Each structure stands twice: as C-alpha cells, then as structure tokens.
C-alpha positions as CSV (number, residue, x, y, z in Angstrom):
1,M,12.3,-7.6,57.3
2,H,15.1,-5.1,58.8
3,R,16.3,-2.5,56.4
4,D,19.7,-4.0,56.6
5,Y,18.3,-6.7,54.2
6,E,17.5,-6.6,50.5
7,L,15.0,-9.0,48.7
8,H,16.1,-9.9,45.1
9,P,13.7,-11.7,42.5
10,T,16.5,-14.0,41.3
11,P,18.0,-17.2,42.4
12,P,21.3,-17.0,44.4
13,S,24.6,-18.0,42.7
14,V,25.4,-21.7,42.8
15,A,28.0,-21.1,45.4
16,D,25.6,-19.2,47.7
17,Y,22.9,-21.8,47.0
18,L,25.3,-24.7,48.1
19,R,26.4,-22.6,51.1
20,L,22.9,-21.7,52.2
21,R,21.7,-25.3,51.9
22,A,24.7,-26.6,53.9
23,E,24.8,-23.8,56.6
24,S,21.0,-23.8,57.4
25,G,20.7,-27.5,57.8
26,L,19.3,-28.5,54.4
27,S,20.8,-31.8,52.7
28,P,24.0,-30.8,50.7
29,K,23.8,-30.7,47.0
30,T,26.5,-30.8,44.3
31,A,27.5,-27.8,42.0
32,E,26.2,-29.9,39.1
33,Q,22.8,-30.3,40.7
34,A,22.6,-26.6,41.6
35,A,23.6,-25.4,38.2
36,A,20.8,-27.4,36.8
37,A,18.2,-26.7,39.2
38,L,18.5,-22.9,39.7
39,P,17.5,-21.8,36.2
40,G,14.7,-24.4,36.2
41,A,12.5,-22.6,38.9
42,W,9.2,-21.0,38.2
43,A,10.1,-18.1,40.7
44,S,13.1,-17.6,42.8
45,F,14.2,-15.0,45.5
46,H,17.2,-14.4,47.5
47,V,18.1,-12.0,50.3
48,T,21.4,-10.3,50.8
49,H,22.5,-8.5,54.1
50,A,24.1,-4.9,54.1
51,D,27.5,-6.6,54.3
52,G,27.0,-8.0,50.9
53,G,26.4,-11.7,51.8
54,T,23.7,-14.0,50.7
55,V,21.6,-15.0,53.9
56,G,18.4,-16.4,52.5
57,M,16.6,-18.1,49.5
58,G,13.5,-19.7,48.4
59,R,12.3,-21.1,45.1
60,V,9.0,-22.4,43.5
61,L,8.7,-25.2,41.0
62,G,5.7,-25.1,39.0
63,D,3.6,-25.4,35.7
64,G,2.3,-21.8,35.9
65,G,-1.3,-22.9,36.0
66,W,-2.2,-25.2,38.8
67,Y,0.7,-26.8,40.7
68,F,3.2,-24.9,42.7
69,H,5.9,-26.5,44.9
70,V,8.0,-24.3,47.4
71,V,11.5,-25.6,47.8
72,D,14.9,-24.6,49.1
73,M,13.7,-22.3,51.8
74,A,16.6,-21.5,53.8
75,V,18.0,-18.8,56.0
76,L,21.4,-18.7,57.5
77,P,21.1,-19.4,61.3
78,D,22.5,-16.1,62.4
79,H,19.8,-14.2,60.5
80,Q,16.9,-16.3,61.4
81,G,14.0,-14.6,63.5
82,R,14.6,-11.2,61.6
83,G,11.8,-11.9,59.2
84,V,14.0,-12.9,56.2
85,G,12.1,-16.1,55.7
86,G,8.8,-14.5,55.9
87,A,9.9,-11.9,53.3
88,I,10.9,-14.6,51.0
89,M,7.7,-16.7,51.5
90,D,5.7,-13.6,51.0
91,A,7.4,-12.8,47.8
92,L,6.9,-16.3,46.5
93,L,3.2,-16.5,47.5
94,R,2.6,-12.9,45.9
95,R,4.2,-13.9,42.6
96,I,1.9,-17.0,42.6
97,R,-1.3,-15.0,43.4
98,E,-0.3,-12.5,40.8
99,A,0.2,-15.0,37.9
100,A,-1.7,-18.1,38.6
101,P,-5.4,-18.6,37.8
102,P,-7.7,-19.1,40.7
103,G,-7.5,-22.5,42.5
104,A,-3.8,-22.6,42.4
105,F,-2.5,-25.6,44.5
106,V,0.7,-24.8,46.5
107,T,2.6,-27.5,48.3
108,L,5.8,-27.9,50.3
109,L,7.6,-30.5,52.5
110,A,7.8,-29.0,55.9
111,D,10.8,-29.8,58.0
112,A,10.3,-29.1,61.7
113,P,12.1,-25.8,61.8
114,G,10.0,-24.4,59.1
115,R,6.6,-25.4,60.1
116,P,5.8,-22.2,62.1
117,L,6.6,-20.0,59.4
118,Y,4.5,-22.1,56.9
119,L,1.6,-22.2,59.3
120,K,1.7,-18.4,59.6
121,H,1.5,-18.1,55.7
122,G,-1.6,-20.5,55.7
123,F,-0.2,-23.8,54.9
124,T,-2.0,-26.9,56.7
125,E,-1.1,-30.3,57.2
126,T,-2.5,-32.7,54.5
127,A,-2.5,-35.9,56.5
128,P,-4.3,-38.1,56.8
129,G,-6.2,-37.3,53.7
130,S,-2.8,-37.4,51.8
131,I,0.7,-37.7,52.8
132,G,3.9,-36.7,51.2
133,M,6.1,-39.4,49.4
134,A,9.4,-39.4,47.9
135,L,11.8,-41.3,45.7
136,T,15.6,-40.5,45.7
137,L,17.5,-41.8,42.7
C-alpha cells in the first residue's frame, strides 16, 4: 500500500461506513444497522488517505475459535488498484492467524469485483460441495 495511506485497527465511523458501502457498490444500509453492526465485529480495519478521508474498510465476524466470516470489504473506486484492499485483507487474516487456534474456518461471500483479491489471498470456491445461502429479514 502506498505511503499516502494509513491502516487503522478499528472500524470506520458510522458515516464513513455508510458512505463506503454506497460509493463502492455494496448494498446500502441504515445508520441504525451500522451503529449496531460496527461494535459487534471480531476484528475491524479501515484505511485513511493523506487527505484525511476514509477510503477503505473490512471486518471479520466470528466466535474467536473456529468460525470467521469476512464482511464489508470496500474500497472507494478512486483508490482501488493501489493495494488498499490487499492491506485490509492481509491485516484481517493476520489477526485471525495470531488469535485463532489451528483449523480456523474463514469464509466470505465473493461478489465478482472482489474475487481476484480473495483468490490472491488463498480463498477458493466451495461449490459444488457447499454453496452460500442467505435469508434477508
């Protein structure tokens, strides 16, 4: 990651979280959802640019022992391709490796734009052995 960026081991603010999701193409969320979600992560990182703005984020939800799920990976379009997403993913995986017992199971749902990043970090498709399923309430 270029020296104009700084990685922080904390979640972004609620406002930045909402902006990052919307501007990077993720589904929009409400301030109420963000305020409840951000403190509930097992690990969170965000990246700021030298201009002071938050430009990327990622979180892990997990039980600390076996299951870890990567969520909210987002980098603003003007900052993509500069190593920001890779630095966030490296930090999240390093945190899991340092804290979890051997055999940790790390999952994510891979939208098309993020797949090259996830493959680069060792993730593999699970189908047809298993497939992702979802229920929105």
